[in-house]
C-alpha positions in Angstrom: -25.7 -91.2 -56.2 -28.3 -93.4 -54.3 -31.5 -94.9 -55.3 -33.3 -92.0 -53.8 -31.8 -89.6 -55.9 -32.1 -91.4 -59.1 -36.0 -91.7 -58.5 -36.3 -88.2 -57.7 -34.6 -87.4 -61.3 -36.7 -90.1 -62.9 -40.1 -88.3 -61.5 -38.7 -84.8 -62.4 -37.8 -85.7 -66.0 -40.6 -88.3 -67.0 -43.6 -87.9 -64.9 -45.2 -84.2 -64.1 -46.5 -84.7 -60.6 -46.2 -82.5 -57.6 -43.2 -83.4 -55.6 -40.9 -81.5 -52.8 -37.8 -82.2 -50.9 -36.9 -80.7 -47.6 -33.2 -80.8 -47.0 -30.0 -78.9 -46.0 -27.5 -78.8 -48.9 -25.2 -77.0 -51.3 -27.2 -75.9 -54.3 -26.5 -74.7 -58.0 -28.4 -73.4 -60.8 -26.6 -73.3 -64.3 -28.4 -71.1 -67.2 -27.7 -70.9 -70.7 -26.4 -67.6 -71.9 -29.4 -65.6 -73.2 -31.8 -67.6 -71.0 -30.3 -65.5 -68.1 -28.6 -62.4 -69.4 -26.4 -61.1 -66.6 -25.3 -57.6 -66.5 -22.1 -57.1 -68.6 -20.3 -55.6 -65.5 -20.5 -59.2 -63.7 -17.8 -60.2 -66.3 -14.5 -59.5 -65.0 -11.7 -58.5 -67.6 -9.3 -60.5 -65.7 -11.1 -63.9 -65.7 -9.4 -64.9 -69.1 -6.0 -64.7 -67.3 -6.8 -66.5 -64.3 -8.8 -69.4 -65.2 -6.8 -72.6 -65.9 -6.9 -73.9 -69.4 -8.4 -77.4 -68.2 -11.4 -75.6 -66.7 -12.3 -73.7 -69.8 -14.3 -76.5 -71.4 -15.7 -77.9 -68.2 -19.4 -77.2 -67.6 -19.9 -75.6 -64.3 -22.3 -78.5 -63.3 -19.4 -80.8 -63.7 -17.3 -78.7 -61.2 -20.2 -79.2 -58.6 -20.7 -82.8 -59.2 -16.8 -83.5 -59.1 -16.7 -81.6 -55.8 -19.8 -83.0 -54.1 -20.0 -86.5 -55.1 -23.3 -87.4 -53.3 -25.1 -84.5 -55.2 -27.6 -85.0 -58.0 -28.6 -82.7 -60.8 -31.8 -82.1 -63.0 -31.2 -80.9 -66.4 -33.7 -79.3 -69.0 -32.0 -79.8 -72.2 -29.0 -77.6 -72.7 -30.9 -74.7 -71.2 -31.0 -75.2 -67.3 -29.4 -77.4 -64.8 -30.3 -77.5 -61.1 -27.9 -79.4 -58.8 -28.4 -80.3 -55.1 -26.2 -81.8 -52.3 -28.4 -83.1 -49.5 -25.3 -84.9 -47.9 -23.4 -81.9 -46.6 -22.2 -82.4 -43.2 -22.0 -78.8 -42.5 -24.9 -77.5 -40.2 -26.4 -74.8 -42.1 -28.2 -72.0 -40.4 -31.1 -72.0 -43.0 -33.4 -74.6 -44.4 -33.0 -75.5 -48.3 -36.3 -76.7 -49.8 -36.9 -77.9 -53.3 -40.3 -78.4 -54.9 -41.8 -79.0 -58.4 -45.3 -78.4 -59.4 -46.7 -78.1 -63.0 -43.4 -77.9 -64.8 -42.2 -75.2 -62.4 -39.2 -75.8 -60.2 -38.1 -73.9 -57.3 -35.1 -74.0 -54.8 -35.8 -71.9 -51.6 -33.3 -70.9 -48.9 -34.3 -69.7 -45.6 -37.8 -69.4 -44.2 -41.0 -67.0 -43.9 -42.4 -65.8 -40.7 -45.5 -65.1 -42.2 -46.1 -68.1 -44.3 -49.3 -69.4 -42.7 -50.9 -66.1 -43.6 -49.5 -66.1 -47.1 -50.7 -69.6 -47.6 -54.3 -68.6 -46.5 -54.1 -65.6 -48.9 -53.4 -67.7 -51.8 -55.6 -70.7 -51.3 -52.9 -73.1 -50.0 -53.2 -75.6 -47.1 -51.4 -75.1 -43.8 -48.8 -77.6 -44.6 -47.6 -76.0 -47.9 -43.9 -74.9 -47.5 -42.0 -71.8 -48.8 -41.4 -73.0 -52.3 -44.9 -74.4 -52.8 -46.0 -70.8 -52.0 -43.6 -69.1 -54.4 -44.9 -71.5 -57.2 -48.4 -70.7 -56.3 -48.0 -67.1 -56.1 -46.3 -67.1 -59.4 -48.9 -69.2 -61.1 -51.6 -66.8 -59.5 -49.9 -63.8 -60.8 -49.2 -65.4 -64.1 -52.8 -66.6 -64.7 -55.0 -63.7 -62.9 -53.2 -61.2 -61.0 -52.4 -57.7 -61.9 -50.4 -57.4 -58.7 -46.8 -56.5 -59.5 -44.2 -59.0 -58.2 -42.2 -56.4 -56.3 -45.3 -55.5 -54.1 -45.4 -59.4 -53.6 -41.9 -59.7 -52.5 -42.1 -56.9 -50.0 -44.8 -58.9 -48.3 -42.6 -61.7 -47.4 -41.5 -61.5 -43.9 -38.3 -63.4 -43.2 -35.0 -64.6 -44.5 -35.2 -66.0 -48.1 -33.7 -66.5 -51.4 -35.1 -68.4 -54.4 -34.5 -69.6 -57.9 -37.7 -70.4 -60.0 -37.8 -72.1 -63.4 -40.6 -72.4 -65.7 -39.9 -75.1 -68.1 -42.8 -74.3 -70.5 -42.1 -70.5 -70.9 -38.3 -70.9 -70.2 -38.5 -68.1 -67.6 -36.1 -67.7 -64.9 -37.1 -65.8 -61.7 -34.5 -65.1 -59.0 -34.7 -63.0 -55.7 -32.8 -62.5 -52.4 -34.5 -61.1 -49.3 -33.3 -57.6 -48.0 -31.9 -58.5 -44.5 -29.0 -60.2 -45.8 -29.1 -63.5 -43.7 -29.5 -65.6 -46.8 -26.6 -65.4 -49.3 -26.5 -66.0 -52.9 -23.9 -65.5 -55.4 -23.9 -65.5 -59.3 -21.3 -65.4 -61.9 -20.5 -66.0 -65.5 -18.5 -69.2 -66.4 -16.0 -69.5 -69.3 -18.7 -70.9 -71.7 -20.9 -67.8 -71.0 -23.6 -69.7 -68.9 -24.8 -67.9 -65.7 -24.3 -69.8 -62.4 -26.1 -69.0 -59.2 -25.4 -70.6 -56.1 -25.1 -70.3 -52.1 -21.7 -71.8 -52.4 -18.8 -69.5 -52.8 -16.3 -72.1 -53.4 -18.4 -73.6 -56.3 -19.0 -70.2 -57.7 -15.2 -69.3 -57.7 -14.1 -72.8 -59.4 -16.8 -72.3 -62.1 -16.5 -68.4 -62.9 -13.0 -67.5 -61.7 -13.1 -63.7 -61.0 -16.4 -63.3 -62.8 -18.8 -63.4 -59.9 -20.2 -61.4 -57.3 -22.7 -61.4 -54.4 -26.4 -61.4 -55.6 -27.7 -57.9 -54.4 -30.0 -58.0 -51.4 -33.5 -56.8 -51.8 -33.3 -57.6 -55.5 -34.9 -59.7 -57.9 -34.0 -61.0 -61.5 -36.4 -62.1 -64.2 -35.7 -63.1 -67.7 -37.7 -60.3 -69.3 -36.9 -57.6 -66.8 -33.4 -58.1 -65.8 -32.2 -57.0 -62.4 -34.1 -54.7 -60.2 -34.7 -53.7 -56.6 -38.1 -55.0 -55.2 -37.6 -52.4 -52.4 -37.1 -49.7 -54.7 -38.5 -50.6 -58.2 -38.6 -46.9 -59.6 -34.7 -46.7 -59.1 -32.3 -48.1 -61.3 -29.4 -50.3 -60.4 -25.8 -49.2 -60.6 -22.4 -51.4 -60.9 -19.9 -51.0 -58.2 -16.4 -52.0 -59.0 -14.8 -54.7 -57.0 -11.3 -55.8 -56.5 -10.1 -58.7 -54.3 -7.3 -59.1 -51.9 -4.7 -59.7 -54.8 -5.7 -56.5 -56.2 -7.4 -58.3 -59.2 -10.6 -56.6 -60.8 -13.6 -58.9 -60.1 -17.1 -59.1 -61.1 -19.1 -55.8 -60.1 -21.5 -55.8 -57.3 -24.8 -53.9 -57.8 -26.6 -51.5 -55.5 -29.6 -49.2 -56.0 -29.1 -45.7 -57.3 -31.0 -43.6 -54.9 -30.6 -40.7 -57.4 -31.9 -42.3 -60.5 -35.4 -43.0 -61.7 -36.5 -45.5 -64.4 -38.2 -44.0 -67.4 -41.4 -45.7 -66.9 -42.9 -48.0 -64.4 -44.3 -51.4 -65.3 -47.8 -51.4 -66.5 -50.5 -52.7 -64.2 -52.7 -55.1 -65.9 -52.9 -58.8 -67.1 -49.6 -58.2 -68.8 -47.6 -57.0 -65.7 -47.1 -60.2 -63.8 -44.1 -62.6 -62.9 -44.5 -64.7 -66.1 -43.8 -61.5 -68.5 -41.8 -58.9 -66.7 -41.3 -59.7 -63.1 -42.2 -56.3 -61.5 
């Protein structure tokens, strides 16, 4: 870990100022069980038989930092850890951006074609990047906006995936674009924590068989759980998944087009990203 990484961690943990990093990297978010309550179908019944004993007590963050020696991490007590590896030698097709503002942290993958229009709509400058927009949109809807989050996400033109964490409210918000160009995976580690990453190797080493691709066109919120922002009135259904060895893995999730949620989220001051996520 170099001096720049140490300085960034110092800023994020002790001085609450606006910062952002632009880099290409592997990334991981680790969330305490309960803060992110993954669907039970994500937990593979085979994991206990295929995860090595020496890995049972090892935190997923340690797996990541051991594999990527130049990575640095930011932790918020025992609740959340965010890890980044800016030194990857692989030329990734999408940008990875990190931003922190007002105790809200965001990792953004991909890019938005209509970012300039969105920045103008939300009162940001032309130089604001994608995670800065996501944080500003979150703050606007949390403080003033009755506009449901699924409607905001539908307005994003491009390939994207992001993880947002609000330190003060301990709220997690995750979303992945519908076109499938950006990949995210999520899984359940041996200690029950939920791991989200764009690195399949890191997910497998942390979660054994209890992982799956994060569903496209969907979002997860601490209060609202997993829903489709493309079809918010429809329920999500689990699809069983077996790997090449015939072992049952964590389930994938798709929209059940024949279903319907019992109630639509309220439209008003309580229906925003900070409380529900839809």
